[in-house]
N, C-alpha and C positions, 0 to 999 in steps of 0.2 A: 696390882697387879693395873698398869695404864695394859689398854686389850692396841694391839698395831696388827697390821698387815702384810707385817714381814716377819718370815721360818726362813730359816735355815738348812738344809738336806744335804743323804749324798749322794748321788748315785752313780754307782760302782766306785771308782778309786777318785775324783772330784767333786768335790762339797761349791756346793750356791744356795744364794740368795736370792730367794724372790717377795720382791713384793710389789702388794696387792692394790694399794690406796695412797690418791695421788698425793695424798699429805704428807705421807713417808716419803716419796717419793724429791715432793721438796723439799720436806725439814733434811732426807740424807746429802741432791746434789744439791739445789737453789740458791739455799738463801749463803748471804754474800758479803752480809754486817760481820759481824762479834763470834762465830762460830763458836761448838757448845759439844764437846764428845757425846755424842748416840751411848746411849748402857748397850750393850749384844752385840753393840755395830762396826768398834770396831774393829776387835778381829779376825771381825770374817770378811773384814774390807778385804783386812790388812793380806790373807791371808791371798786374797784374788788380787791383790795392785800392787803387793810390797809394801812397805816398810810405810818408806815419803811418798806414798801418788794423789797428786789433787784434790781428789777428796774424803781423803782422808787427815788433811791438815787443819787447822782452828786458829782459831786466832788472831792473835798478828800475821803467825808462817798464815794466814787466810787468806789474811786484807794485804797482803804484800803482790802473795798473786794471783788475788781473782785483780787489782788495779792492772798489775803489770797483764793479765790476757785479756782485760776484757779493750784494750785496746787494737789488739790487735781482731781479732769477734764483730770492732764497734760494721755495723751496716756500711761503713765507706769504701770502704777497705775492706767488710768482700767482695761490695760491688764490684770489685774492678780486679776480679781473682774470677768470674761469669768465665770466660775463656779460656785461661787453663782449665779449669770445670769441666770443660764442653770438650778441648783438647780429650781428653787423659780420659773419660766420657767415653768417648766417640773410636779411643783406640781399646776401648773396655770393652763396645760393640763388637767389633773385626773379632777382635778373641777368640769369643762365646762363640759368632758365628761359624769362624771358621770351623770349628770343633765339632766333631764327625756326631749324630743325630743322632741319640742311641743309645751313647755311648757315655761311658758315667766321668764325673770329672769334678779332681778337685777343689772348689772350688772358694773353697780361704786362700789359698794362692791365690788363686785370681786376683781376689779380691786385695791382699794384701799389695798383690801390685798393680791397680789402677792402685785404692788407698795411698801409695808411695807415691807413684805417679805423682798429686794428688800435690802431695806434699814438700816434694820434689820444686813443680814448674810455682806452688804459690808464690816457696815462704824462701828462691832462694830465688 
């Protein structure tokens, strides 16, 4: 049996997957060629990301989606989005500065908003 740096575990009611070796991360997410299923990984990733998540696609479906997404994330294309990303980031920082010091903050909600701002500004 091949040893990997991957482990699945439960924390309270949530299941997590830990990947500790960079080779395994590369195998899971970065291969852009004709991918194959990774035994034992699909079920865990499917539970977390859903059935049709990009990182779970294989073979022709992966190649098609990878090619389409590759164009969107080309350096020249991303370079044109920097201004909009900076604008959203500046608004994010202003929001953080307005929050009372010493009080708890729901960072998840704030990060969700800034993420949607960036997506909205750069995509449309």
